[in-house]
C-alpha positions in Angstrom: 104.6 92.1 98.3 100.6 92.9 97.3 98.5 91.0 99.9 95.6 90.2 97.0 97.1 87.3 95.1 95.2 84.1 95.4 95.2 82.6 98.6 94.6 79.2 100.3 92.8 80.6 103.4 88.8 80.7 103.6 87.4 82.9 105.6 86.4 80.2 109.4 82.8 80.3 108.6 83.5 78.8 105.2 81.0 81.4 104.0 80.4 81.1 99.8 83.0 83.0 97.8 82.1 85.4 95.6 83.6 84.4 91.5 86.5 85.2 91.4 87.5 86.2 94.6 90.6 85.6 96.2 89.6 84.1 100.1 90.3 86.5 103.3 89.5 86.2 106.0 86.7 88.6 107.9 87.0 89.7 111.3 86.1 92.1 114.5 88.6 94.5 113.9 90.5 96.2 117.0 92.9 98.6 118.5 95.9 97.2 116.7 94.2 98.2 112.9 93.7 101.6 113.5 96.7 102.8 112.0 95.3 100.6 108.7 91.7 101.2 108.9 92.6 104.7 109.2 94.9 104.6 105.7 91.9 102.5 103.9 89.3 105.3 104.8 90.6 108.3 104.0 91.9 106.9 100.9 88.5 105.8 99.9 86.0 108.6 101.3 89.1 112.2 100.8 90.8 113.6 98.2 93.6 114.4 98.1 94.0 116.1 95.0 93.5 119.9 94.2 92.3 122.0 97.3 91.2 118.9 98.7 95.0 117.6 99.7 95.7 120.7 102.1 92.7 119.2 104.0 93.4 115.6 103.9 95.5 115.4 107.3 93.0 116.9 109.3 90.8 114.1 107.4 92.7 111.8 108.3 93.0 112.6 112.3 89.3 113.0 112.3 88.7 109.3 111.2 92.0 107.8 113.6 90.3 109.6 116.4 86.2 108.4 115.7 87.7 105.1 114.9 90.0 104.7 118.1 87.2 105.8 120.2 84.8 103.5 118.7 86.9 99.9 119.0 87.8 101.3 122.3 84.6 101.9 123.7 82.5 99.1 121.9 79.0 100.4 121.8 76.3 98.0 122.1 75.2 96.7 119.2 77.5 97.6 117.1 80.0 96.0 115.5 83.8 96.9 113.0 84.7 94.4 110.7 87.8 94.3 109.5 89.4 92.1 106.3 92.8 90.5 106.0 94.1 88.7 103.7 97.2 86.6 105.0 99.8 83.7 103.7 99.3 80.6 104.7 101.6 77.8 106.4 99.7 74.7 104.0 100.7 76.9 100.8 101.6 74.3 98.4 99.9 71.2 99.9 96.6 71.5 98.6 94.8 71.8 101.8 91.8 74.4 102.4 91.9 74.8 106.4 90.9 77.6 108.4 93.9 78.5 110.7 94.4 78.3 114.6 92.5 80.9 116.8 96.3 81.4 117.7 97.4 81.5 113.6 94.6 84.3 113.5 95.6 86.3 116.1 99.0 87.2 114.9 98.1 87.8 111.8 95.2 90.3 113.5 98.2 92.5 114.5 99.5 92.5 111.6 98.5 95.6 110.3 99.9 95.5 106.7 97.4 92.3 106.1 94.5 94.7 106.3 92.6 95.8 103.4 89.1 95.8 104.2 86.5 97.4 106.8 82.7 98.0 107.1 81.0 99.4 110.5 77.4 98.4 111.8 75.3 99.6 114.4 71.5 100.7 115.5 69.9 103.7 114.6 66.7 105.1 115.8 63.3 104.6 112.7 61.8 107.6 112.3 59.6 106.0 109.8 57.8 102.9 111.4 56.5 103.6 114.6 56.6 100.0 115.4 60.4 99.2 115.0 61.9 101.0 117.2 65.6 100.8 115.2 67.3 99.1 112.3 70.4 98.3 111.6 72.5 100.4 109.3 76.2 99.8 107.5 78.6 102.3 107.2 82.4 103.2 106.1 82.6 100.2 103.6 86.1 100.9 102.2 88.7 98.9 100.4 91.8 99.2 99.5 92.1 100.0 96.3 95.1 97.2 95.3 92.2 94.8 96.5 89.0 96.7 95.1 87.2 94.5 92.8 88.5 90.9 94.3 84.8 90.3 96.1 86.0 91.2 99.6 83.4 94.3 99.7 80.7 91.2 99.2 82.3 89.6 102.0 81.7 92.2 104.3 78.1 92.9 103.3 77.2 88.8 104.0 79.2 89.2 107.1 77.2 92.0 108.3 73.4 90.7 106.7 74.3 87.7 109.0 75.6 89.4 112.4 72.1 91.8 111.4 69.9 88.3 111.7 72.0 87.3 114.3 70.8 90.4 116.3 67.0 89.8 115.2 66.6 91.8 112.2 65.7 91.2 109.2 66.2 94.3 107.0 69.1 96.0 106.5 70.2 100.0 105.3 73.0 102.5 104.4 73.8 105.3 102.2 74.8 105.8 99.4 76.3 109.0 96.6 74.1 109.4 93.7 77.5 110.1 91.6 79.1 107.2 93.2 78.6 104.6 90.5 80.8 101.8 91.5 79.1 101.5 94.5 75.7 101.7 93.7 76.2 98.5 90.8 77.9 96.6 94.4 74.7 97.0 96.4 72.4 96.5 93.5 74.5 93.0 92.8 73.9 92.5 96.5 70.0 92.8 96.8 69.8 96.9 98.1 67.4 98.5 96.5 66.1 102.2 96.6 64.2 103.4 99.1 64.5 107.2 98.8 66.6 109.9 98.9 67.9 112.6 101.2 66.4 115.8 100.0 69.0 118.3 101.7 69.1 122.0 101.1 72.5 122.2 102.1 73.9 120.2 99.1 71.9 121.2 96.5 72.7 124.9 97.7 76.5 123.7 97.4 75.8 121.3 94.3 77.2 118.1 96.4 75.4 115.1 95.0 72.3 113.6 96.4 72.7 110.8 99.5 70.6 107.7 98.4 69.2 105.6 101.2 69.4 101.2 100.7 67.1 99.0 102.1 68.1 95.4 101.6 65.0 92.8 103.5 66.8 89.3 104.8 65.6 86.2 104.6 64.6 85.7 108.0 63.7 81.9 109.1 60.4 81.0 110.5 
Protein backbone atom coordinates (compact mmCIF):
# COMPACT_ATOMS: atom_id res chain seq x y z
CA UNK A 1 0.00 0.00 0.00
CA UNK A 2 1.26 3.46 -0.84
CA UNK A 3 1.76 5.23 2.54
CA UNK A 4 1.13 8.62 0.98
CA UNK A 5 -2.60 8.42 0.40
CA UNK A 6 -4.39 11.27 2.21
CA UNK A 7 -4.69 10.60 5.94
CA UNK A 8 -6.90 11.87 8.73
CA UNK A 9 -4.19 12.42 11.33
CA UNK A 10 -2.51 15.77 11.74
CA UNK A 11 0.83 16.33 13.40
CA UNK A 12 0.67 16.23 17.18
CA UNK A 13 1.49 19.95 17.26
CA UNK A 14 -1.18 20.63 14.64
CA UNK A 15 1.15 22.69 12.48
CA UNK A 16 -0.36 24.26 9.37
CA UNK A 17 -0.11 21.90 6.40
CA UNK A 18 1.13 23.11 3.01
CA UNK A 19 -1.64 23.36 0.41
CA UNK A 20 -2.44 19.96 -1.04
CA UNK A 21 -0.23 18.13 1.47
CA UNK A 22 -1.10 14.86 3.11
CA UNK A 23 -1.06 14.67 6.89
CA UNK A 24 2.00 13.15 8.49
CA UNK A 25 3.32 12.83 12.01
CA UNK A 26 6.75 14.37 12.57
CA UNK A 27 8.52 12.78 15.52
CA UNK A 28 12.00 12.04 16.84
CA UNK A 29 13.70 9.16 15.07
CA UNK A 30 14.97 6.21 17.07
CA UNK A 31 16.95 3.02 16.62
CA UNK A 32 14.00 1.07 15.17
CA UNK A 33 13.92 3.55 12.26
CA UNK A 34 17.56 3.16 11.19
CA UNK A 35 16.99 0.66 8.39
CA UNK A 36 14.12 2.63 6.84
CA UNK A 37 15.95 5.94 7.16
CA UNK A 38 19.05 4.41 5.59
CA UNK A 39 17.08 3.26 2.56
CA UNK A 40 15.54 6.70 2.10
CA UNK A 41 18.89 8.51 2.44
CA UNK A 42 20.81 6.10 0.22
CA UNK A 43 18.16 6.22 -2.49
CA UNK A 44 18.04 10.05 -2.34
CA UNK A 45 21.76 10.81 -2.37
CA UNK A 46 23.49 7.90 -4.14
CA UNK A 47 22.64 6.72 -7.68
CA UNK A 48 22.28 3.03 -8.44
CA UNK A 49 23.02 3.33 -12.16
CA UNK A 50 26.25 2.86 -14.06
CA UNK A 51 29.50 2.40 -12.21
CA UNK A 52 27.96 3.89 -9.05
CA UNK A 53 25.78 0.80 -8.68
CA UNK A 54 28.87 -1.16 -7.65
CA UNK A 55 29.58 1.22 -4.78
CA UNK A 56 25.97 1.52 -3.62
CA UNK A 57 26.19 -1.24 -0.96
CA UNK A 58 29.20 0.53 0.58
CA UNK A 59 27.41 3.89 0.57
CA UNK A 60 24.39 2.30 2.21
CA UNK A 61 26.49 0.56 4.88
CA UNK A 62 28.29 3.81 5.70
CA UNK A 63 25.00 5.68 6.08
CA UNK A 64 23.58 2.91 8.27
CA UNK A 65 26.55 2.85 10.65
CA UNK A 66 26.83 6.64 10.93
CA UNK A 67 23.12 7.06 11.59
CA UNK A 68 23.00 4.16 14.05
CA UNK A 69 25.84 5.68 16.07
CA UNK A 70 24.29 9.14 16.12
CA UNK A 71 20.93 7.82 17.30
CA UNK A 72 22.66 5.69 19.92
CA UNK A 73 24.76 8.52 21.33
CA UNK A 74 22.35 11.46 20.72
CA UNK A 75 24.92 14.31 20.73
CA UNK A 76 23.96 17.53 22.54
CA UNK A 77 21.89 19.99 20.49
CA UNK A 78 21.17 17.40 17.83
CA UNK A 79 17.89 16.10 16.45
CA UNK A 80 17.01 13.48 13.88
CA UNK A 81 13.37 13.62 12.80
CA UNK A 82 11.21 11.06 11.02
CA UNK A 83 8.07 11.76 9.02
CA UNK A 84 5.57 8.97 9.55
CA UNK A 85 2.51 8.16 7.47
CA UNK A 86 0.04 6.17 9.53
CA UNK A 87 -3.55 4.91 9.33
CA UNK A 88 -6.25 6.14 11.69
CA UNK A 89 -8.68 4.25 13.88
CA UNK A 90 -11.01 7.25 13.41
CA UNK A 91 -11.08 6.89 9.65
CA UNK A 92 -14.55 7.37 8.28
CA UNK A 93 -15.84 9.14 11.42
CA UNK A 94 -14.83 12.61 10.29
CA UNK A 95 -12.72 13.05 13.44
CA UNK A 96 -9.54 15.08 13.35
CA UNK A 97 -7.56 14.11 16.41
CA UNK A 98 -3.95 13.23 17.10
CA UNK A 99 -3.19 9.65 18.12
CA UNK A 100 -2.54 8.85 21.74
CA UNK A 101 1.09 8.61 22.94
CA UNK A 102 0.80 4.81 23.02
CA UNK A 103 -0.57 4.79 19.49
CA UNK A 104 2.26 7.07 18.32
CA UNK A 105 4.76 4.69 19.90
CA UNK A 106 3.23 1.73 18.08
CA UNK A 107 3.31 3.65 14.81
CA UNK A 108 6.94 4.53 15.42
CA UNK A 109 7.89 0.85 15.55
CA UNK A 110 6.44 0.27 12.09
CA UNK A 111 9.48 0.90 9.92
CA UNK A 112 7.43 0.78 6.71
CA UNK A 113 5.54 3.93 7.77
CA UNK A 114 8.63 6.16 7.80
CA UNK A 115 8.59 8.32 4.66
CA UNK A 116 11.10 11.10 5.33
CA UNK A 117 13.86 12.37 7.57
CA UNK A 118 16.04 15.35 8.42
CA UNK A 119 18.84 16.09 10.88
CA UNK A 120 19.91 19.30 12.59
CA UNK A 121 22.81 20.12 14.86
CA UNK A 122 25.07 22.97 15.88
CA UNK A 123 28.24 23.84 13.95
CA UNK A 124 31.05 26.27 14.80
CA UNK A 125 30.66 29.66 13.17
CA UNK A 126 33.68 30.99 11.27
CA UNK A 127 32.32 34.23 9.76
CA UNK A 128 30.85 35.87 12.89
CA UNK A 129 33.31 36.06 15.80
CA UNK A 130 30.53 37.07 18.21
CA UNK A 131 28.49 33.96 17.36
CA UNK A 132 30.21 30.70 18.21
CA UNK A 133 27.66 28.26 16.77
CA UNK A 134 24.76 28.06 14.34
CA UNK A 135 22.03 25.45 13.67
CA UNK A 136 22.71 23.47 10.49
CA UNK A 137 20.19 21.30 8.62
CA UNK A 138 21.41 18.17 6.83
CA UNK A 139 20.23 14.91 5.28
CA UNK A 140 16.75 16.08 4.33
CA UNK A 141 15.28 13.22 2.30
CA UNK A 142 11.83 11.92 1.39
CA UNK A 143 10.81 8.53 0.03
CA UNK A 144 10.38 8.85 -3.73
CA UNK A 145 6.71 7.72 -3.58
CA UNK A 146 5.91 10.56 -1.14
CA UNK A 147 7.66 13.51 -2.74
CA UNK A 148 5.73 16.68 -3.60
CA UNK A 149 3.24 15.97 -0.82
CA UNK A 150 4.52 18.47 1.74
CA UNK A 151 6.71 16.08 3.75
CA UNK A 152 9.92 18.09 3.28
CA UNK A 153 8.17 21.36 4.17
CA UNK A 154 6.83 19.86 7.39
CA UNK A 155 10.28 18.57 8.35
CA UNK A 156 11.80 22.00 7.69
CA UNK A 157 9.12 23.71 9.78
CA UNK A 158 9.85 21.42 12.71
CA UNK A 159 13.57 22.26 12.42
CA UNK A 160 12.71 25.96 12.52
CA UNK A 161 10.65 25.56 15.67
CA UNK A 162 13.44 23.57 17.29
CA UNK A 163 16.07 26.18 16.36
CA UNK A 164 13.93 28.85 18.03
CA UNK A 165 13.59 26.66 21.12
CA UNK A 166 17.38 26.41 21.20
CA UNK A 167 17.57 30.21 21.14
CA UNK A 168 18.71 30.74 17.53
CA UNK A 169 17.15 33.05 14.94
CA UNK A 170 19.08 31.84 11.89
CA UNK A 171 19.23 28.51 10.08
CA UNK A 172 21.72 27.26 7.49
CA UNK A 173 22.07 24.36 5.06
CA UNK A 174 23.89 23.26 1.90
CA UNK A 175 22.42 22.33 -1.46
CA UNK A 176 24.16 21.29 -4.68
CA UNK A 177 24.06 23.88 -7.44
CA UNK A 178 22.58 21.43 -9.94
CA UNK A 179 19.85 20.15 -7.60
CA UNK A 180 17.18 22.44 -8.99
CA UNK A 181 14.26 20.71 -7.30
CA UNK A 182 15.82 21.09 -3.85
CA UNK A 183 16.79 24.70 -4.57
CA UNK A 184 13.18 25.49 -5.47
CA UNK A 185 12.02 23.85 -2.23
CA UNK A 186 14.39 25.97 -0.12
CA UNK A 187 13.63 29.16 -2.03
CA UNK A 188 9.92 28.61 -1.45
CA UNK A 189 10.64 27.96 2.24
CA UNK A 190 12.44 31.33 2.58
CA UNK A 191 16.11 30.35 2.27
CA UNK A 192 18.55 32.59 0.42
CA UNK A 193 22.12 32.26 -0.78
CA UNK A 194 24.68 33.12 1.87
CA UNK A 195 27.72 32.09 -0.19
CA UNK A 196 28.97 29.32 -2.47
CA UNK A 197 31.71 26.97 -1.38
CA UNK A 198 34.68 27.32 -3.77
CA UNK A 199 36.50 24.00 -3.64
CA UNK A 200 39.28 23.26 -6.10
CA UNK A 201 38.65 19.52 -5.83
CA UNK A 202 35.10 19.97 -7.10
CA UNK A 203 36.28 22.16 -9.96
CA UNK A 204 38.97 19.70 -11.03
CA UNK A 205 36.60 16.73 -10.88
CA UNK A 206 33.74 18.58 -12.59
CA UNK A 207 31.43 18.26 -9.60
CA UNK A 208 28.71 20.87 -8.90
CA UNK A 209 29.33 23.58 -6.33
CA UNK A 210 27.75 23.48 -2.91
CA UNK A 211 25.59 26.51 -2.14
CA UNK A 212 25.34 27.64 1.49
CA UNK A 213 21.81 28.89 2.18
CA UNK A 214 20.49 30.94 5.10
CA UNK A 215 17.09 31.74 6.57
CA UNK A 216 16.37 34.32 9.25
CA UNK A 217 13.61 33.23 11.60
CA UNK A 218 11.08 35.61 13.20
CA UNK A 219 12.35 35.58 16.78
CA UNK A 220 10.20 36.86 19.62
CA UNK A 221 11.12 39.98 21.53
